[in-house]
LUMFI-859588 format. One record per residue: residue in one letter; z, y negated, x of N, C-alpha, C in turn; residue number from 1. Coordinates in Angstrom, 3 decimals, always signed. Layout:
# residues N
R; mardo; nz; ny; nx; caz; cay; cax; cz; cy; cx; vose
R; a; Z; Y; X; Z; Y; X; Z; Y; X; NUM $
...
END
This chain:
# residues 235
R; mardo; nz; ny; nx; caz; cay; cax; cz; cy; cx; vose
R; m; +146.313; -132.933; +176.278; +147.475; -132.767; +176.465; +148.628; -134.034; +175.705; 1 $
R; s; +149.110; -134.015; +175.642; +150.204; -134.985; +175.079; +151.006; -136.090; +176.237; 2 $
R; q; +151.214; -137.216; +175.909; +152.007; -138.160; +177.160; +153.013; -137.182; +177.440; 3 $
R; v; +153.763; -136.543; +176.516; +154.946; -136.071; +176.898; +154.992; -134.822; +177.891; 4 $
R; d; +153.881; -134.057; +177.654; +153.454; -132.624; +178.456; +152.932; -133.303; +179.770; 5 $
R; e; +152.176; -134.503; +179.758; +152.072; -134.933; +181.120; +153.093; -135.528; +182.046; 6 $
R; i; +153.903; -135.883; +181.125; +155.202; -136.350; +182.202; +156.132; -135.596; +182.588; 7 $
R; l; +156.141; -134.289; +181.922; +157.447; -133.212; +182.066; +156.044; -132.027; +182.857; 8 $
R; n; +155.007; -132.361; +183.199; +154.420; -131.427; +184.251; +153.621; -132.326; +185.704; 9 $
R; g; +154.489; -133.615; +185.374; +154.145; -134.266; +186.928; +154.675; -134.010; +188.022; 10 $
R; p; +154.358; -134.779; +188.867; +155.273; -134.219; +190.257; +156.837; -134.687; +189.913; 11 $
R; e; +157.465; -135.643; +189.418; +158.837; -135.396; +189.298; +159.536; -134.322; +188.585; 12 $
R; y; +159.115; -133.379; +187.822; +159.767; -132.272; +187.091; +159.225; -131.017; +187.882; 13 $
R; f; +159.987; -130.070; +187.188; +159.645; -128.296; +188.093; +160.417; -127.752; +186.748; 14 $
R; y; +160.029; -126.583; +186.728; +160.689; -125.657; +185.879; +161.724; -124.753; +186.762; 15 $
R; c; +163.109; -125.220; +186.132; +164.215; -124.642; +186.637; +164.398; -123.075; +186.263; 16 $
R; e; +164.605; -122.319; +187.256; +164.812; -120.387; +186.699; +165.966; -120.443; +186.122; 17 $
R; r; +166.793; -121.130; +186.473; +168.220; -120.916; +186.124; +168.676; -121.397; +184.575; 18 $
R; e; +167.921; -122.660; +184.574; +168.354; -123.055; +183.112; +167.076; -123.099; +181.998; 19 $
R; h; +166.320; -122.064; +182.747; +164.720; -122.089; +181.693; +164.103; -123.218; +181.009; 20 $
R; c; +163.999; -124.419; +181.589; +163.710; -124.914; +181.513; +162.675; -126.354; +182.187; 21 $
R; r; +162.046; -127.054; +181.688; +161.692; -128.318; +182.505; +162.692; -129.338; +182.769; 22 $
R; l; +163.000; -129.427; +184.303; +163.907; -130.141; +184.825; +163.433; -131.493; +185.763; 23 $
R; r; +164.131; -132.404; +185.804; +163.741; -133.435; +186.839; +164.350; -133.094; +188.300; 24 $
R; i; +163.566; -133.378; +189.159; +163.868; -133.287; +190.350; +165.123; -134.101; +191.008; 25 $
R; e; +165.168; -135.155; +190.325; +166.285; -135.900; +190.367; +167.670; -135.530; +190.040; 26 $
R; v; +167.633; -135.183; +188.526; +168.313; -134.405; +188.496; +169.236; -133.239; +188.692; 27 $
R; c; +168.075; -132.170; +189.344; +168.635; -130.887; +190.388; +169.538; -131.143; +191.573; 28 $
R; l; +169.029; -132.447; +192.202; +169.682; -133.106; +193.191; +170.850; -133.528; +192.940; 29 $
R; k; +171.446; -134.337; +192.031; +172.084; -134.796; +191.449; +173.694; -133.840; +190.739; 30 $
R; r; +172.921; -132.787; +190.217; +173.984; -131.581; +190.117; +174.774; -130.729; +191.587; 31 $
R; q; +173.775; -130.870; +192.652; +174.206; -130.086; +193.599; +175.070; -131.139; +194.517; 32 $
R; k; +174.884; -132.281; +194.256; +175.508; -133.345; +194.902; +177.200; -133.144; +194.351; 33 $
R; a; +176.848; -133.111; +192.998; +178.302; -133.305; +192.404; +179.121; -132.014; +192.470; 34 $
R; n; +178.408; -130.842; +193.228; +179.313; -129.649; +193.364; +179.663; -129.653; +194.691; 35 $
R; q; +178.871; -130.849; +196.069; +179.694; -130.391; +197.010; +180.290; -131.433; +197.224; 36 $
R; e; +180.653; -132.732; +196.159; +181.551; -133.826; +196.516; +182.887; -133.083; +195.025; 37 $
R; r; +182.957; -132.040; +194.622; +184.098; -131.838; +193.876; +185.389; -131.566; +194.840; 38 $
R; r; +186.507; -131.625; +194.291; +187.683; -131.853; +194.899; +188.248; -130.263; +195.192; 39 $
R; r; +189.002; -130.194; +196.225; +189.348; -128.877; +196.660; +190.010; -127.971; +195.172; 40 $
R; f; +190.892; -128.537; +194.048; +191.445; -127.564; +193.087; +190.723; -127.707; +191.759; 41 $
R; m; +189.658; -128.322; +191.941; +188.786; -128.608; +190.981; +188.073; -127.672; +190.348; 42 $
R; s; +187.243; -127.338; +189.429; +186.464; -126.199; +188.721; +184.729; -127.030; +189.260; 43 $
R; i; +184.006; -126.073; +189.802; +182.389; -126.620; +190.309; +181.963; -126.852; +188.665; 44 $
R; p; +181.448; -128.351; +188.736; +180.800; -128.618; +187.678; +179.352; -127.809; +187.027; 45 $
R; f; +178.995; -127.584; +187.803; +177.642; -126.761; +188.110; +177.403; -125.529; +188.280; 46 $
R; l; +177.762; -124.617; +187.511; +178.118; -123.265; +188.140; +176.720; -122.774; +188.520; 47 $
R; s; +175.487; -123.215; +187.809; +174.149; -122.186; +187.585; +173.237; -122.849; +188.820; 48 $
R; c; +173.854; -123.918; +189.331; +173.226; -124.413; +190.516; +173.597; -124.144; +191.957; 49 $
R; v; +174.599; -123.181; +192.238; +175.292; -122.574; +193.257; +174.443; -121.742; +193.601; 50 $
R; e; +174.046; -122.204; +194.624; +173.090; -121.362; +196.134; +171.545; -120.843; +195.249; 51 $
R; c; +171.261; -122.107; +194.789; +170.136; -122.136; +194.113; +169.046; -122.185; +194.988; 52 $
R; d; +167.956; -121.608; +195.258; +167.128; -121.214; +195.987; +166.344; -122.750; +195.523; 53 $
R; q; +165.771; -122.876; +194.128; +165.130; -123.993; +194.180; +165.559; -125.350; +194.372; 54 $
R; g; +167.091; -125.142; +194.227; +167.541; -126.572; +195.036; +167.389; -127.109; +195.892; 55 $
R; a; +167.565; -125.471; +196.913; +166.990; -126.172; +198.509; +165.963; -126.857; +198.908; 56 $
R; r; +164.718; -126.121; +198.058; +163.228; -126.406; +198.325; +162.553; -127.635; +197.577; 57 $
R; n; +164.249; -128.347; +196.836; +164.124; -129.844; +196.619; +164.465; -130.722; +197.521; 58 $
R; q; +165.413; -130.033; +198.158; +166.098; -131.114; +199.112; +165.098; -132.162; +200.374; 59 $
R; p; +163.973; -131.333; +200.559; +163.330; -132.276; +201.668; +162.960; -133.519; +200.875; 60 $
R; l; +162.624; -133.075; +199.605; +161.776; -134.656; +198.980; +163.205; -135.487; +199.100; 61 $
R; e; +164.130; -135.405; +198.892; +165.598; -136.377; +199.009; +165.678; -136.883; +199.861; 62 $
R; k; +165.509; -136.069; +201.546; +165.761; -136.632; +202.396; +164.529; -137.652; +202.968; 63 $
R; t; +163.288; -137.313; +202.737; +162.255; -138.221; +202.919; +162.731; -139.680; +202.226; 64 $
R; e; +163.327; -139.214; +201.003; +163.424; -140.342; +200.244; +164.497; -141.602; +201.250; 65 $
R; m; +165.181; -140.652; +201.253; +166.408; -141.753; +202.152; +165.970; -142.069; +203.450; 66 $
R; a; +164.983; -141.258; +204.619; +164.610; -141.823; +205.640; +163.727; -142.810; +205.320; 67 $
R; m; +162.846; -142.400; +204.981; +162.128; -143.541; +204.082; +162.263; -144.569; +202.722; 68 $
R; n; +161.994; -145.806; +202.674; +162.508; -146.425; +201.302; +161.561; -147.656; +200.816; 69 $
R; p; +160.533; -146.924; +200.499; +159.350; -147.510; +199.913; +159.738; -147.475; +198.866; 70 $
R; v; +159.491; -148.988; +197.765; +159.606; -148.812; +196.065; +158.253; -149.185; +195.197; 71 $
R; r; +158.469; -149.147; +194.278; +157.613; -148.936; +193.263; +157.289; -150.178; +192.869; 72 $
R; g; +155.992; -150.796; +192.955; +155.685; -151.824; +192.719; +154.701; -152.144; +193.857; 73 $
R; k; +154.252; -153.825; +193.593; +153.331; -154.494; +194.296; +154.237; -155.192; +195.451; 74 $
R; g; +153.305; -155.463; +196.395; +154.578; -156.128; +197.830; +153.960; -156.238; +198.790; 75 $
R; e; +154.794; -156.113; +199.771; +153.944; -156.313; +201.166; +154.065; -154.674; +201.780; 76 $
R; r; +153.319; -154.290; +202.469; +153.240; -152.812; +203.098; +153.110; -152.704; +204.892; 77 $
R; k; +153.688; -151.989; +205.329; +153.483; -152.068; +207.088; +152.790; -150.971; +207.298; 78 $
R; l; +151.225; -151.272; +207.609; +150.344; -150.467; +207.690; +150.250; -149.814; +208.880; 79 $
R; n; +151.192; -149.914; +209.953; +151.136; -149.597; +211.061; +152.207; -149.048; +211.582; 80 $
R; c; +153.275; -148.218; +210.069; +154.452; -148.146; +210.397; +154.146; -146.703; +210.772; 81 $
R; e; +154.733; -145.772; +211.704; +154.375; -144.271; +211.945; +155.014; -143.398; +210.275; 82 $
R; h; +155.749; -143.659; +209.745; +156.029; -143.456; +208.434; +155.235; -143.545; +207.406; 83 $
R; y; +154.020; -144.106; +207.451; +153.323; -144.670; +206.581; +152.553; -143.658; +205.617; 84 $
R; d; +152.180; -142.394; +206.541; +151.785; -141.208; +205.573; +152.383; -140.661; +204.770; 85 $
R; e; +153.274; -140.652; +205.484; +154.757; -139.736; +204.449; +154.992; -140.767; +203.218; 86 $
R; c; +154.848; -142.071; +203.239; +155.217; -142.647; +202.389; +154.434; -142.399; +201.027; 87 $
R; l; +153.084; -142.331; +201.919; +151.744; -142.367; +200.801; +151.885; -141.240; +200.069; 88 $
R; d; +152.625; -139.753; +200.797; +152.340; -138.744; +200.331; +153.776; -138.975; +198.628; 89 $
R; l; +154.908; -139.335; +199.532; +156.074; -139.716; +198.306; +155.825; -140.217; +197.314; 90 $
R; a; +154.406; -141.441; +197.432; +153.946; -142.292; +196.058; +153.388; -141.734; +195.009; 91 $
R; a; +152.514; -140.268; +195.886; +151.502; -139.779; +195.123; +152.327; -138.697; +194.188; 92 $
R; k; +153.485; -137.940; +194.812; +154.316; -136.759; +194.634; +155.073; -137.725; +193.152; 93 $
R; k; +155.267; -138.932; +193.171; +156.200; -139.438; +192.303; +154.881; -140.642; +191.748; 94 $
R; d; +153.865; -140.238; +191.532; +152.859; -140.668; +190.482; +152.823; -142.074; +190.498; 95 $
R; w; +153.173; -143.007; +191.288; +153.096; -144.655; +191.785; +151.419; -144.788; +191.994; 96 $
R; k; +151.597; -145.966; +191.481; +150.142; -146.840; +191.086; +149.828; -147.466; +192.651; 97 $
R; t; +151.410; -147.982; +193.280; +151.273; -148.612; +194.323; +152.830; -148.880; +194.600; 98 $
R; f; +153.138; -149.582; +195.900; +154.650; -149.301; +196.264; +154.701; -150.897; +197.564; 99 $
R; k; +155.905; -151.039; +197.617; +155.778; -151.658; +198.973; +157.057; -151.258; +199.510; 100 $
R; c; +156.920; -151.736; +201.036; +158.077; -151.443; +202.467; +159.044; -152.780; +202.709; 101 $
R; e; +159.009; -153.353; +201.463; +159.959; -154.363; +201.813; +161.349; -153.903; +202.101; 102 $
R; n; +161.631; -153.277; +201.152; +163.151; -152.687; +201.035; +163.448; -151.721; +202.636; 103 $
R; c; +162.602; -151.283; +203.444; +162.616; -150.190; +204.195; +163.037; -150.198; +205.301; 104 $
R; p; +164.118; -150.010; +206.379; +164.863; -150.342; +207.758; +163.336; -150.931; +208.601; 105 $
R; s; +162.485; -150.194; +208.193; +161.502; -149.917; +209.289; +160.369; -151.164; +209.119; 106 $
R; f; +160.838; -152.046; +207.768; +159.944; -153.025; +207.783; +160.681; -154.494; +208.477; 107 $
R; m; +159.824; -154.809; +209.606; +160.674; -156.159; +209.993; +160.420; -157.598; +208.774; 108 $
R; p; +161.311; -158.056; +208.959; +161.456; -159.238; +207.912; +160.240; -160.549; +208.756; 109 $
R; d; +159.863; -160.830; +210.425; +159.262; -161.470; +210.486; +157.409; -160.578; +210.306; 110 $
R; e; +157.452; -159.900; +209.439; +156.113; -159.427; +209.236; +155.350; -159.713; +207.696; 111 $
R; v; +156.477; -160.659; +207.570; +156.147; -160.960; +206.027; +155.362; -162.183; +205.867; 112 $
R; k; +154.625; -162.168; +205.148; +153.620; -163.533; +205.273; +154.282; -164.749; +204.776; 113 $
R; k; +154.244; -165.575; +205.736; +155.107; -166.774; +205.472; +153.772; -167.740; +204.177; 114 $
R; e; +154.531; -168.261; +203.378; +154.224; -169.150; +202.296; +153.950; -170.586; +202.971; 115 $
R; p; +152.761; -171.106; +202.606; +152.473; -172.141; +202.937; +153.491; -173.264; +202.681; 116 $
R; k; +153.618; -174.159; +203.764; +154.787; -175.209; +203.274; +153.799; -176.058; +202.645; 117 $
R; i; +155.060; -177.304; +201.684; +154.362; -178.212; +200.883; +154.114; -179.358; +202.021; 118 $
R; a; +153.060; -179.996; +201.654; +153.081; -181.287; +202.681; +154.173; -182.546; +202.403; 119 $
R; e; +154.764; -182.986; +203.222; +155.876; -183.354; +202.536; +155.312; -184.850; +202.269; 120 $
R; k; +155.930; -185.918; +201.058; +155.534; -187.182; +201.051; +155.612; -187.984; +202.082; 121 $
R; k; +154.711; -188.941; +202.708; +155.159; -189.950; +203.748; +155.845; -190.780; +202.733; 122 $
R; k; +156.774; -191.155; +203.389; +157.919; -192.426; +203.084; +156.955; -193.912; +203.596; 123 $
R; n; +157.163; -194.857; +202.530; +156.389; -196.093; +202.867; +157.340; -196.901; +204.212; 124 $
R; t; +156.743; -197.194; +205.031; +157.607; -197.882; +206.239; +156.780; -199.287; +206.038; 125 $
R; r; +155.659; -200.029; +205.223; +155.228; -200.971; +205.101; +156.273; -201.844; +205.092; 126 $
R; i; +156.395; -202.910; +205.139; +157.480; -203.909; +204.970; +156.947; -204.999; +204.021; 127 $
R; c; +157.176; -205.856; +202.977; +156.752; -207.146; +202.356; +156.223; -207.932; +203.398; 128 $
R; e; +155.008; -208.625; +203.278; +154.751; -209.923; +204.027; +155.520; -210.608; +203.560; 129 $
R; k; +156.031; -210.951; +202.319; +156.210; -212.541; +201.737; +157.864; -212.677; +202.550; 130 $
R; c; +158.923; -211.392; +202.120; +160.038; -211.589; +202.456; +160.469; -211.202; +203.719; 131 $
R; g; +159.884; -210.055; +204.106; +159.762; -209.798; +205.593; +161.134; -208.439; +205.594; 132 $
R; e; +161.692; -208.016; +204.336; +162.982; -207.194; +204.646; +162.564; -206.275; +204.185; 133 $
R; k; +162.458; -206.272; +202.538; +162.437; -204.673; +202.011; +160.738; -204.002; +201.793; 134 $
R; p; +160.822; -203.041; +201.989; +159.605; -201.974; +201.568; +158.823; -202.135; +200.389; 135 $
R; t; +157.957; -202.244; +200.763; +156.456; -202.547; +199.439; +156.605; -201.460; +198.539; 136 $
R; i; +155.967; -201.691; +197.324; +156.228; -201.023; +196.241; +155.330; -199.455; +196.663; 137 $
R; q; +154.178; -199.456; +197.248; +153.531; -198.488; +197.733; +152.676; -198.958; +199.163; 138 $
R; p; +152.031; -198.158; +199.916; +151.555; -198.563; +201.225; +150.462; -199.130; +200.957; 139 $
R; s; +149.706; -199.192; +200.172; +148.767; -200.384; +199.835; +149.335; -201.272; +199.200; 140 $
R; s; +150.128; -201.813; +198.882; +149.916; -203.104; +198.639; +150.896; -203.893; +199.187; 141 $
R; p; +150.854; -205.202; +199.402; +151.286; -206.093; +200.643; +152.992; -206.705; +200.042; 142 $
R; l; +153.075; -206.333; +198.843; +154.316; -207.323; +198.226; +155.928; -206.315; +197.774; 143 $
R; c; +156.711; -206.437; +197.780; +157.595; -205.747; +197.550; +157.966; -205.761; +196.221; 144 $
R; a; +158.939; -205.059; +195.536; +159.376; -205.463; +193.463; +159.568; -206.583; +193.734; 145 $
R; s; +160.725; -207.276; +194.192; +161.089; -208.342; +193.990; +160.160; -209.431; +194.054; 146 $
R; c; +159.840; -209.494; +194.951; +158.731; -210.795; +195.133; +157.414; -210.291; +194.073; 147 $
R; i; +157.001; -209.726; +193.651; +155.955; -209.261; +192.534; +156.426; -210.151; +191.591; 148 $
R; g; +158.240; -209.627; +190.978; +158.500; -210.741; +190.044; +159.157; -211.559; +190.377; 149 $
R; k; +159.230; -212.086; +190.910; +159.239; -213.679; +191.358; +158.031; -214.433; +191.140; 150 $
R; q; +156.890; -213.704; +191.983; +155.363; -214.480; +191.989; +155.571; -214.068; +190.577; 151 $
R; a; +155.574; -213.463; +189.355; +155.264; -213.544; +188.005; +155.795; -214.754; +187.484; 152 $
R; w; +157.186; -214.778; +187.494; +157.819; -215.951; +187.149; +157.465; -216.847; +187.591; 153 $
R; k; +157.111; -217.248; +188.640; +156.314; -218.572; +189.153; +154.992; -218.820; +188.459; 154 $
R; d; +154.038; -218.240; +188.319; +153.104; -217.965; +187.659; +152.918; -218.626; +186.184; 155 $
R; r; +153.737; -217.954; +185.428; +154.410; -217.991; +184.292; +154.489; -219.730; +184.186; 156 $
R; g; +155.971; -220.191; +185.229; +156.371; -220.900; +184.956; +155.333; -222.654; +184.903; 157 $
R; d; +154.338; -222.161; +186.081; +153.355; -223.026; +186.362; +152.321; -222.870; +184.908; 158 $
R; k; +152.485; -222.308; +184.226; +151.747; -222.342; +183.041; +152.046; -222.856; +182.495; 159 $
R; k; +153.550; -222.627; +182.115; +154.206; -223.807; +181.075; +153.983; -225.314; +181.468; 160 $
R; k; +154.157; -225.310; +182.865; +153.990; -227.013; +183.030; +152.726; -227.322; +182.867; 161 $
R; a; +151.378; -226.847; +182.835; +150.510; -227.258; +182.564; +150.139; -227.836; +181.383; 162 $
R; p; +149.540; -229.146; +180.937; +149.349; -229.971; +180.191; +148.408; -229.070; +178.846; 163 $
R; g; +148.806; -229.525; +177.717; +148.273; -228.626; +176.616; +148.489; -229.340; +175.363; 164 $
R; p; +147.969; -229.064; +174.425; +148.393; -229.052; +173.052; +149.669; -228.864; +172.640; 165 $
R; s; +150.651; -229.970; +172.150; +151.888; -229.632; +171.620; +152.040; -228.751; +170.740; 166 $
R; k; +153.026; -227.725; +170.591; +153.459; -226.988; +169.830; +154.975; -227.087; +168.749; 167 $
R; k; +154.862; -226.631; +167.742; +156.357; -226.857; +167.250; +157.150; -225.546; +167.692; 168 $
R; k; +158.171; -225.984; +167.841; +158.755; -224.279; +168.308; +159.137; -224.198; +166.814; 169 $
R; n; +159.286; -222.556; +166.977; +159.540; -221.795; +165.715; +160.826; -221.911; +165.115; 170 $
R; e; +161.107; -221.574; +164.278; +162.584; -222.254; +163.833; +163.281; -221.123; +163.599; 171 $
R; t; +162.952; -219.849; +163.884; +163.602; -218.676; +163.617; +163.957; -218.649; +165.546; 172 $
R; n; +163.044; -218.795; +166.732; +163.682; -219.228; +167.915; +163.189; -217.601; +167.925; 173 $
R; d; +162.024; -216.908; +167.401; +161.771; -215.651; +167.852; +160.904; -215.644; +169.209; 174 $
R; k; +161.172; -214.308; +169.935; +160.714; -214.454; +171.567; +159.612; -213.491; +171.320; 175 $
R; v; +159.035; -213.344; +170.454; +157.616; -213.194; +170.139; +157.193; -213.756; +169.251; 176 $
R; k; +155.696; -214.588; +169.707; +155.029; -215.079; +168.741; +153.489; -214.666; +168.716; 177 $
R; i; +153.171; -215.177; +167.519; +151.893; -214.188; +167.012; +151.001; -215.318; +166.814; 178 $
R; e; +149.718; -215.629; +167.713; +148.842; -216.495; +167.103; +147.643; -215.776; +166.443; 179 $
R; k; +147.079; -216.688; +165.475; +145.973; -216.115; +164.684; +145.096; -217.284; +164.453; 180 $
R; t; +143.569; -216.827; +164.710; +142.272; -217.451; +164.569; +142.411; -217.930; +163.578; 181 $
R; q; +141.594; -218.918; +163.240; +141.392; -219.473; +162.195; +140.468; -219.135; +161.042; 182 $
R; h; +139.582; -217.896; +161.390; +138.927; -217.024; +159.914; +139.198; -215.583; +160.635; 183 $
R; g; +140.038; -215.050; +161.287; +140.070; -213.860; +161.608; +141.094; -213.151; +160.966; 184 $
R; p; +142.016; -212.094; +161.768; +143.169; -211.133; +161.472; +143.971; -211.528; +162.857; 185 $
R; k; +145.277; -211.335; +163.070; +146.099; -211.225; +163.806; +145.420; -210.854; +165.234; 186 $
R; t; +145.100; -211.530; +166.187; +144.641; -210.742; +167.639; +145.288; -210.770; +168.797; 187 $
R; a; +146.264; -211.987; +169.014; +146.859; -212.514; +170.096; +148.182; -212.095; +169.997; 188 $
R; l; +148.992; -211.512; +171.384; +150.384; -211.737; +170.842; +151.064; -211.964; +172.076; 189 $
R; t; +151.986; -212.302; +172.358; +152.503; -213.351; +173.590; +153.904; -213.264; +173.681; 190 $
R; i; +154.375; -212.140; +174.227; +155.763; -211.352; +174.612; +156.305; -212.263; +175.827; 191 $
R; e; +157.487; -212.586; +175.676; +158.315; -213.440; +176.433; +159.794; -212.505; +176.778; 192 $
R; f; +159.532; -211.393; +177.982; +160.705; -210.727; +178.418; +162.089; -211.127; +178.427; 193 $
R; g; +161.920; -212.360; +179.161; +163.651; -212.826; +178.514; +164.469; -212.146; +179.949; 194 $
R; r; +165.484; -211.246; +179.644; +166.076; -210.121; +180.251; +165.798; -209.285; +180.712; 195 $
R; h; +164.460; -208.702; +180.056; +164.231; -207.746; +180.507; +162.745; -207.514; +181.620; 196 $
R; t; +163.550; -208.303; +182.652; +162.269; -208.554; +183.607; +161.720; -207.282; +184.345; 197 $
R; s; +162.973; -206.140; +184.182; +162.833; -204.693; +184.849; +161.345; -203.937; +184.051; 198 $
R; i; +161.174; -204.442; +182.645; +160.643; -203.498; +182.279; +159.247; -204.547; +183.054; 199 $
R; l; +159.039; -205.792; +182.773; +157.859; -206.107; +183.238; +157.555; -205.754; +184.736; 200 $
R; k; +158.388; -205.806; +185.432; +157.905; -205.344; +186.576; +157.647; -203.838; +186.951; 201 $
R; e; +157.983; -202.757; +185.740; +157.259; -201.623; +186.043; +155.896; -201.381; +185.013; 202 $
R; v; +155.561; -202.444; +184.438; +154.210; -202.312; +183.584; +153.482; -203.239; +184.658; 203 $
R; e; +153.871; -204.099; +185.785; +153.276; -204.687; +186.843; +152.871; -203.362; +187.515; 204 $
R; k; +153.664; -203.126; +187.653; +153.434; -201.466; +188.753; +152.613; -200.798; +188.483; 205 $
R; l; +152.535; -200.249; +187.147; +151.430; -199.395; +186.514; +150.100; -200.049; +186.251; 206 $
R; a; +150.548; -201.420; +186.470; +148.962; -201.766; +186.032; +148.131; -201.989; +187.158; 207 $
R; e; +148.819; -201.957; +188.748; +148.387; -202.383; +189.843; +147.881; -200.828; +190.454; 208 $
R; e; +148.555; -199.908; +189.941; +148.271; -198.165; +190.192; +146.856; -197.906; +189.659; 209 $
R; e; +147.110; -197.976; +188.464; +145.718; -197.686; +187.582; +145.045; -198.587; +187.141; 210 $
R; v; +144.536; -199.664; +188.324; +143.627; -200.894; +188.740; +143.598; -201.965; +187.111; 211 $
R; r; +144.363; -202.169; +186.387; +143.817; -202.897; +185.092; +144.734; -204.380; +185.378; 212 $
R; t; +144.511; -204.965; +184.085; +145.258; -205.963; +183.991; +146.456; -205.843; +183.347; 213 $
R; i; +147.281; -206.462; +183.277; +148.753; -206.406; +182.961; +148.389; -206.577; +180.916; 214 $
R; d; +147.499; -207.312; +180.797; +147.130; -207.120; +179.064; +146.701; -205.804; +178.635; 215 $
R; l; +145.714; -205.459; +179.531; +144.866; -204.112; +179.222; +146.000; -202.575; +179.092; 216 $
R; q; +146.973; -203.086; +180.286; +147.527; -202.014; +180.194; +149.065; -201.779; +179.425; 217 $
R; v; +149.178; -202.909; +178.713; +150.130; -203.252; +177.653; +149.560; -202.268; +176.390; 218 $
R; i; +148.188; -202.964; +175.972; +147.658; -202.317; +175.547; +147.337; -200.450; +175.302; 219 $
R; y; +147.252; -200.379; +176.884; +147.368; -198.847; +176.654; +148.386; -198.071; +176.643; 220 $
R; i; +149.426; -198.903; +176.911; +150.606; -198.027; +176.462; +151.097; -198.398; +175.344; 221 $
R; l; +150.664; -198.947; +174.350; +151.371; -198.882; +172.885; +150.288; -198.270; +172.225; 222 $
R; k; +149.023; -198.113; +172.633; +148.036; -197.215; +172.165; +148.504; -195.664; +172.170; 223 $
R; s; +149.229; -195.368; +173.450; +149.653; -193.617; +173.652; +150.821; -193.494; +172.906; 224 $
R; y; +151.755; -194.370; +172.658; +152.804; -194.149; +171.817; +152.354; -193.982; +170.217; 225 $
R; l; +151.617; -194.871; +170.029; +151.308; -194.772; +168.437; +150.382; -193.007; +168.130; 226 $
R; n; +149.645; -193.191; +169.033; +148.955; -191.696; +169.153; +149.999; -190.456; +168.978; 227 $
R; n; +150.931; -190.690; +169.789; +152.179; -189.798; +170.039; +152.672; -189.763; +168.478; 228 $
R; c; +152.748; -191.105; +168.089; +153.825; -191.217; +166.679; +153.056; -190.079; +165.616; 229 $
R; q; +151.751; -190.908; +165.822; +150.581; -189.807; +164.714; +150.901; -188.096; +164.916; 230 $
R; a; +150.597; -188.035; +166.028; +150.897; -186.531; +166.183; +152.121; -185.533; +165.624; 231 $
R; n; +153.429; -186.351; +166.190; +154.475; -185.651; +165.672; +154.626; -185.798; +164.354; 232 $
R; k; +153.730; -187.151; +163.374; +153.895; -186.956; +162.089; +152.989; -185.683; +161.178; 233 $
R; n; +151.676; -185.317; +162.052; +150.730; -184.343; +161.484; +151.639; -183.042; +161.714; 234 $
R; t; +152.300; -182.851; +162.764; +153.212; -181.634; +162.903; +153.997; -181.750; +161.950; 235 $
END
C-alpha cells in the first residue's frame, strides 16, 4: 500500500456516498457548517450535503474536539483529567503519535512544571581596604580598581627612582623600548602605557583572575591574537 493509500484510508477520511470519493471528515463538517450559515436568500452552497446521514454521524467527532482541546505534539498532559480517555481516543482516530493538553480549558496553568530559576549572581559588597569607599574588583580582592592602578603607578615610580646604570634617551622618543641581549635576538619588551592606564588595569585584573603575572598575561594575550590572525589567513 502506497503512502497516499494509507492517508486516504486513515481515520481522518471516510468514503462519501454522495460524492462517491474518499473525503476528509473536516471537509464534510465545513460543508455542513457552510450550509447552516448561509443567508436567507442565498442558494445552498452544497446541495449534496443536505440531510446527509454520513454527515450527521461525523458530527460527534467535531463536538468531542470542541469540548476537549488536545493539540498534536509534545507537551504537558493532565493525566488525572476526567476527559483524558476521550482525548486518547481522539488522538488515536487522528493518528497522532503524541498530544498535549496545554491549550485545553481543563488544563490549569499552575500544573505546568516550573522551570528552575537561574541562580542570581551575588553582588560584591566588599569595600576596598585602602580607600574604604569603592567596592573591590571582586570578592576575593582586597583593593578596588582605582587603588590597584595607583599602586601600580607607585611601584613603577619607585623603580624609576632606584639607582642604576645611566641610559641615553631615545632620539625618536618612542614609548616602546626594545632591549637586546649581547649575543642573542631581541627578547625583552618594555611598554609605557602613558594615557592608556585603563588597558593596564584590565590586564592586571585578568592576570589576577587567571593567576598569572602581568608579563605572562601580556604574552598570553599577544599569543591568542597571533593565533587568531593565523587562523583567519588560513580560512
